[in-house]
N, C-alpha and C positions, 0 to 999 in steps of 0.2 A: 504494500500500500504506500503510495507516494504521498507524503505529508507536507512537504515543502517544494514549491515549484518556483524556480527563478526564471527571469526573462530580462532582456534589455541589453545584453552584451553586444559587442561588435568591434569594428575597427574605426578608430578615430585618430585624427592628427593631434600632435602635441598642442596643448592649449585649449583643446576642445572639451566638450562635456558629454556625459552619458548618465542615464538614470537606470539603475537596476531595480527590479521589482521582485518581491518574494511574497507569494501567496501561501499562507499557512492554513492547513486543514482546520476547519472549525471543530473537528473531533478532539484536537489537542489545544487549540488556541486559548480556551478559557483557563487552562492549567499552566500556560507559559508565563514565566516571570521575567525572562530576559530574551532578547532577540539580537542578532548581530550578523555582521558580515566579516568573512575571513577571505584570505586570498593565498594562492600558492603559485609561485613562479617556477619555471623549470629549474630543477636542481636545488630548490630551496624548500625549507619547511613551511607548512601552512602557518600563517600569522594572522592575528586579529587586526582588523581594520577599524571597525566601529561597533559599539555595543550600545543598546538602549534597554532600559528597564520598562516595565509596564507603566510606571508612573512618570516616565519621560526623562529620567536621568541618563545622560550620555557619556560615553568615554571614547576617545579617538586615539589611534596611534599617532605619535608625533609626526610621522612622515606625511600624514594626510590632514592634519589640523589646519583649518582655514581654507581648505579646498573641498573636503567631503562633508556631507551631513547625512544623518540617518533619520529621516522622517518616518513616522508610523501612523497607521490608520487602523485603530483598534476596532472601529465599527465594521470594517471590511476585512479584518484578519490579514492586513498587509503591512509589510515593512519595506522601505526603499533605501537605496543608497544613491544619493545625488553626488556625482563626481564632476567637479569643475577644475579647470586649469590642469588637465591631465598631462602626465609626464610619461616618457617611455618606460621609466622604472615602475610605473603602475601596471604594466603588462603582466597579466596573470589570469588564472582561473579563479573566479570569485564565487564563494559559497555562502549561502544563507544558513544560519544556525538558529535554532530555538531550543530553549532549555526550560524544563519543568523541574519540580523538586526531585523527581525520580529519574528523568531521562534527558538526553540531549538528542536532537534531530538535525540531520543535514539535508540540504538540497543536493541536486545533482551537479551543480556548478554551471557557470556561464563564462565563456571566454571574453576577456577584454584585452584588446591589442591597441597600443598607442604607438603610432609611427612618428619618427622624428622629422 
């Protein structure tokens, strides 16, 4: 059963913007306490990009502060990643993540490629 579905990745030039979307199954959304976006570049470990709690508290990796935001739409079980002023080093597969008290759930990932 697919519980998280990402969309919105693609190819963009440096300085451009993309918005990733993550739809979270309503079967788990009521139990989710944090949502976030992670990324994994080739040859590197998966890293946290942005986290948001249900009450709206956010945390960003230093590399994306001032460029990325993580809006949420709790009424529609959605979380987004708005990425502005993209850099080639932002190129990676981006994963949506949702955490409940008992479990963590991952999306399938969406590729973001930033050309110089």
